[in-house]
C-alpha positions as CSV (number, residue, x, y, z in Angstrom):
1,M,269.0,48.0,208.1
2,L,268.9,44.1,207.2
3,K,265.5,42.4,207.9
4,I,264.9,39.1,208.9
5,L,262.0,37.1,208.7
6,G,261.5,34.2,210.6
7,R,261.1,33.0,214.3
8,K,263.9,32.7,216.2
9,T,262.8,29.1,217.2
10,S,263.9,28.1,213.5
11,S,267.2,26.2,212.8
12,N,267.8,27.7,209.6
13,V,266.7,31.3,211.6
14,M,269.4,30.5,214.0
15,E,272.3,29.9,211.8
16,V,271.7,34.1,210.9
17,L,270.9,35.5,214.2
18,W,274.1,33.4,215.1
19,L,276.3,35.2,212.1
20,C,274.6,38.6,212.6
21,G,275.7,37.7,216.8
22,E,279.2,37.4,215.4
23,L,279.8,40.0,213.1
24,G,277.8,42.9,215.4
25,I,275.3,43.3,212.0
26,E,272.0,45.4,213.4
27,Y,268.9,44.0,212.3
28,D,265.1,43.7,212.9
29,R,263.5,40.4,212.9
30,E,259.8,39.8,212.3
31,D,257.7,36.2,213.7
32,V,256.7,34.1,211.2
33,G,256.2,30.6,210.3
34,G,255.4,27.9,213.1
35,P,252.6,29.1,215.4
36,F,252.7,32.5,214.3
37,G,251.9,31.7,210.5
38,R,252.2,34.6,207.8
39,N,254.3,32.2,205.7
40,D,251.6,30.8,203.7
41,E,250.2,34.2,202.9
42,P,250.3,35.6,199.6
43,E,252.7,38.6,200.8
44,Y,255.3,36.6,202.2
45,L,255.3,33.8,199.6
46,E,256.2,36.7,196.5
47,K,259.2,37.3,198.6
48,N,259.9,33.6,199.1
49,P,257.2,31.2,196.6
50,N,258.5,28.2,199.4
51,G,257.0,29.5,202.3
52,L,259.9,28.5,204.1
53,V,262.1,30.9,207.2
54,P,263.8,33.1,207.1
55,T,263.6,35.2,204.3
56,I,266.2,38.5,204.7
57,E,265.6,41.9,203.1
58,D,268.8,43.7,202.6
59,D,269.4,46.9,200.4
60,G,266.7,46.5,198.1
61,L,267.2,42.5,197.9
62,T,265.0,39.8,198.3
63,L,267.3,36.4,200.1
64,W,266.0,33.1,200.8
65,E,267.8,29.7,201.9
66,S,269.4,29.9,204.8
67,N,273.3,29.4,203.9
68,S,273.0,31.5,201.0
69,I,272.1,33.7,203.1
70,L,274.7,33.2,205.6
71,R,277.3,33.3,202.6
72,Y,275.9,36.7,201.6
73,L,276.0,38.3,205.1
74,A,279.6,37.2,205.2
75,A,280.6,38.1,201.5
76,K,279.5,41.8,202.3
77,H,280.5,41.7,206.5
78,A,283.9,39.6,206.8
79,A,285.3,39.3,203.4
80,G,289.3,38.6,203.7
81,G,288.3,37.7,207.8
82,T,288.5,34.2,208.9
83,I,284.8,33.4,208.5
84,W,284.7,33.9,205.3
85,P,288.1,33.7,204.2
86,D,289.7,34.8,201.1
87,D,291.2,31.9,200.3
88,L,289.6,30.1,197.7
89,Q,290.0,26.4,199.2
90,A,289.4,27.6,202.8
91,R,286.0,28.8,201.4
92,A,285.6,25.4,199.7
93,A,286.1,23.4,202.8
94,A,283.6,25.9,204.5
95,D,281.2,25.5,201.7
96,K,281.6,21.7,202.1
97,W,280.6,21.0,205.6
98,M,277.7,23.6,205.1
99,D,276.3,21.4,202.0
100,W,276.8,18.0,204.5
101,Q,274.7,19.3,206.5
102,L,272.1,20.2,204.2
103,S,272.8,16.6,202.5
104,V,273.0,14.6,205.7
105,V,272.7,15.9,208.8
106,A,269.2,17.7,207.7
107,S,268.1,14.3,207.1
108,Q,268.9,12.4,210.1
109,I,268.3,14.9,212.9
110,T,265.2,16.3,212.1
111,P,263.1,12.5,213.0
112,I,264.7,12.6,216.1
113,F,263.8,16.4,216.6
114,W,260.1,16.5,215.0
115,G,259.7,12.5,216.8
116,L,260.4,13.8,220.2
117,V,259.9,17.7,220.8
118,R,256.9,18.4,218.2
119,T,255.3,15.0,218.5
120,P,252.8,14.4,221.6
121,E,254.5,11.1,223.1
122,A,251.6,8.8,222.3
123,E,252.3,9.7,219.1
124,R,255.8,9.1,218.8
125,D,256.9,6.7,216.2
126,M,259.8,5.1,218.1
127,A,261.3,2.7,215.7
128,A,261.8,5.5,213.3
129,I,263.6,7.8,215.9
130,E,265.4,4.9,217.1
131,A,266.8,4.2,213.2
132,A,267.5,8.0,213.0
133,I,269.7,7.9,216.0
134,K,271.2,4.8,215.0
135,R,272.2,6.4,211.8
136,G,273.5,9.5,213.9
137,H,276.1,7.4,215.2
138,T,277.6,7.1,211.8
139,V,277.0,11.0,210.6
140,W,278.3,12.9,213.4
141,G,281.4,10.0,213.5
142,I,282.0,11.6,210.4
143,L,282.7,14.7,211.8
144,D,284.5,13.7,215.1
145,K,287.1,11.8,212.3
146,Q,287.4,15.1,210.7
147,L,287.7,17.3,214.0
148,A,290.3,14.7,214.8
149,R,292.9,16.5,212.4
150,T,291.2,20.4,212.9
151,D,290.2,22.2,215.9
152,F,286.7,23.2,213.4
153,V,284.9,21.4,210.4
154,A,286.8,23.7,207.5
155,G,290.4,23.8,209.7
156,G,292.1,25.7,212.6
157,D,290.0,28.8,212.6
158,F,286.0,29.3,212.9
159,T,283.9,29.6,209.8
160,L,280.3,29.8,208.2
161,G,281.3,25.8,207.9
162,D,280.6,25.4,211.5
163,M,277.6,27.6,211.7
164,P,274.6,25.3,210.0
165,V,276.2,21.9,211.6
166,G,276.5,23.8,214.7
167,V,272.7,24.5,215.2
168,H,272.1,20.5,214.7
169,A,274.8,19.6,217.2
170,F,273.0,21.2,219.6
171,R,270.0,19.4,219.2
172,W,271.9,16.2,218.9
173,F,273.6,16.6,222.1
174,S,270.1,17.5,223.7
175,L,268.3,14.8,222.7
176,V,269.9,12.0,222.3
177,D,271.8,10.6,225.5
178,D,272.8,7.2,224.3
179,R,275.9,8.5,222.3
180,P,279.0,6.5,221.8
181,A,282.0,8.3,222.9
182,M,283.1,11.5,219.9
183,P,286.1,13.2,222.0
184,H,286.6,15.5,219.1
185,L,282.8,16.2,218.4
186,E,282.6,16.9,221.8
187,A,285.3,19.2,222.2
188,W,284.5,21.8,219.0
189,Y,280.7,21.3,220.9
190,A,282.6,23.0,223.8
191,R,284.5,25.5,221.5
192,L,281.1,26.6,220.2
193,Q,279.5,26.9,223.3
194,D,282.5,29.4,224.1
195,R,280.9,31.4,222.0
196,P,278.4,34.3,223.2
197,A,276.1,34.2,219.5
198,Y,276.0,30.8,219.8
199,R,274.9,30.7,223.5
200,E,272.6,33.2,222.7
201,H,270.9,32.2,219.3
202,C,271.5,28.4,219.0
203,M,271.0,27.0,222.8
204,N,267.5,27.7,223.8
205,P,264.8,25.6,225.0
206,L,263.9,23.0,222.1
207,V,260.1,23.8,221.3
């Protein structure tokens, strides 16, 4: 059985749990990281030298980096389906938005999340938080323009491309009240909320 090492409150672990929920993949999960520790111990570092979560073990394979884990699990369990399409252009479109989350969204949302959720109020750098929110108007506006053309980030179907971005969309909508109107982004976010696995694994209290 698939083993997932990582606490369920990690955004990167959420991606993997969400996909498992979408595909009905059975798994055993162990709490690692954050308040649970263990990610700096030699046994864990042997599996994942970065000391980050998640790490998976599956059929003799040890794998880290959440987006790589998503691709592996989709290729194994969803080949030929819409989540990980066989068509190379459709797959490339999903890949693009997965990488966009890494290169653009993560650096924008992290100061907001860490500043408002994991930093005591008296210690918050409000200038940095406000700058990240302002940048978010541009970042999420890029996706809003894309979603004016398609129901999901890579086209008409829900794909892996929606998942890394979707996890952070919950944080954006939950933490930022003063947002410019982005009707296409909001409609997409509503479509994600229609998915039981998204509600179960991604829409939990932020800690």
